[in-house]
Structures are given as C-alpha cells and as structure tokens.
Legacy VTK file of the C-alpha trace (Angstrom):
# vtk DataFile Version 3.0
C-alpha trace
ASCII
DATASET POLYDATA
POINTS 102 float
0.013 -0.002 0.012
1.273 3.498 -0.839
-0.102 7.000 -0.513
-1.087 8.790 -3.712
1.315 11.555 -2.776
4.170 9.038 -2.849
3.246 7.694 -6.274
2.311 10.833 -8.214
4.967 13.231 -9.551
2.555 16.165 -9.032
-0.739 16.716 -7.323
-2.158 20.223 -7.583
-5.324 22.229 -7.517
-6.023 25.564 -9.089
-8.799 27.813 -10.242
-10.609 27.005 -13.447
-12.281 30.398 -13.387
-13.858 32.059 -10.353
-16.467 29.362 -9.861
-14.560 26.114 -10.444
-11.547 24.284 -9.041
-9.574 21.791 -11.056
-7.270 19.021 -9.797
-4.351 17.502 -11.655
-2.688 14.250 -10.591
0.313 13.512 -12.820
2.738 10.614 -13.053
6.170 10.071 -14.591
5.933 6.303 -14.825
3.273 4.634 -17.031
3.192 1.530 -14.788
2.484 3.653 -11.704
-0.224 5.593 -13.541
-1.894 2.300 -14.592
-1.605 0.987 -11.040
-3.443 4.009 -9.674
-5.988 4.008 -12.484
-6.773 0.278 -12.094
-7.050 0.550 -8.335
-10.300 2.527 -8.628
-9.361 4.569 -5.562
-9.153 7.812 -7.488
-12.579 8.223 -9.083
-15.527 10.508 -9.509
-17.075 8.843 -6.460
-13.951 9.437 -4.346
-13.762 13.132 -5.313
-17.464 13.453 -4.583
-16.988 11.913 -1.134
-13.868 13.824 -0.227
-15.240 17.227 -1.237
-18.820 16.436 -0.100
-20.503 17.051 -3.451
-23.102 15.192 -5.478
-21.352 12.981 -8.082
-23.017 14.821 -10.921
-21.108 17.991 -9.931
-17.715 16.300 -10.407
-16.127 16.313 -13.824
-13.599 13.490 -13.874
-11.415 11.836 -16.529
-8.220 9.962 -17.184
-5.803 11.441 -19.733
-3.802 8.381 -20.732
-1.463 10.081 -23.181
-0.438 12.583 -20.458
-0.304 10.017 -17.591
-2.720 12.255 -15.705
-5.998 12.185 -13.827
-8.120 15.335 -13.906
-11.153 16.447 -11.950
-13.089 19.682 -11.666
-15.589 20.730 -9.020
-17.541 23.884 -8.158
-15.729 26.149 -5.762
-17.344 26.029 -2.304
-16.948 29.835 -2.117
-16.564 31.901 -5.270
-13.085 33.330 -5.798
-12.655 36.594 -3.929
-15.984 36.360 -2.128
-16.224 36.965 1.616
-14.863 33.868 3.357
-12.620 32.784 0.464
-9.428 31.691 2.165
-7.706 30.294 -0.933
-8.142 32.798 -3.753
-6.077 30.806 -6.246
-7.424 27.399 -5.216
-3.887 26.139 -4.789
-4.371 24.449 -1.382
-7.467 22.348 -2.124
-5.545 19.248 -3.289
-4.315 18.292 0.210
-6.953 15.549 0.967
-5.863 13.645 -2.160
-2.287 13.170 -1.003
-3.145 10.599 1.687
-5.385 8.306 -0.408
-4.159 4.742 -0.022
-3.387 2.959 -3.290
-3.075 -0.828 -3.191
LINES 1 103
102 0 1 2 3 4 5 6 7 8 9 10 11 12 13 14 15 16 17 18 19 20 21 22 23 24 25 26 27 28 29 30 31 32 33 34 35 36 37 38 39 40 41 42 43 44 45 46 47 48 49 50 51 52 53 54 55 56 57 58 59 60 61 62 63 64 65 66 67 68 69 70 71 72 73 74 75 76 77 78 79 80 81 82 83 84 85 86 87 88 89 90 91 92 93 94 95 96 97 98 99 100 101
C-alpha cells in the first residue's frame, strides 16, 4: 500500500475560473499511472465523497497520453468572495495526498 502523494509526480489544484476548481494528478511512470488507475481509488465517487459534493457535480477523466488524472468541481466559495481563504485554489488538493493505493 502506498499513498497517492508518494506515487504521483505532481498533485495540484487551481482555479478553473472564479467558480470552479480543477485538480491534476500527474505521473512520470506509465506503470504507476496504470496501477493508480486500475485501483479505482481515484474516481468521480472518491472526489465526490472527499469534497462532499453530489457525483453529478464532479467532472472526472483519465488522460492516458499525459499520464494524468483530472477532476473539476464547483468552488465552495466563489473566488474573492467573503470567506474565500484560498483565492487561487492552490491548497485544495491536500486531501488527495493521503489516499491509499493498493
């Protein structure tokens, strides 16, 4: 068992406009990417559960030719609105780091 943060070469989040966040999980090694993909641990359902959203609000896809997993979700607070503590969305990836991958 390994943590996603140990397997991925990059895990990041960022704004996809003022109302959306996007997550990128990237790998250097095709075998490691396939391991994570086949595990089923990183999925639309997982993102939905982690960020407490209905599954239909999660855009999720694998980008095989880039060895990447991508997801987008609505921002919980619009960028720059009162209460927004992460204007650029760059800190929202943290819960993904500790996902256990068999």
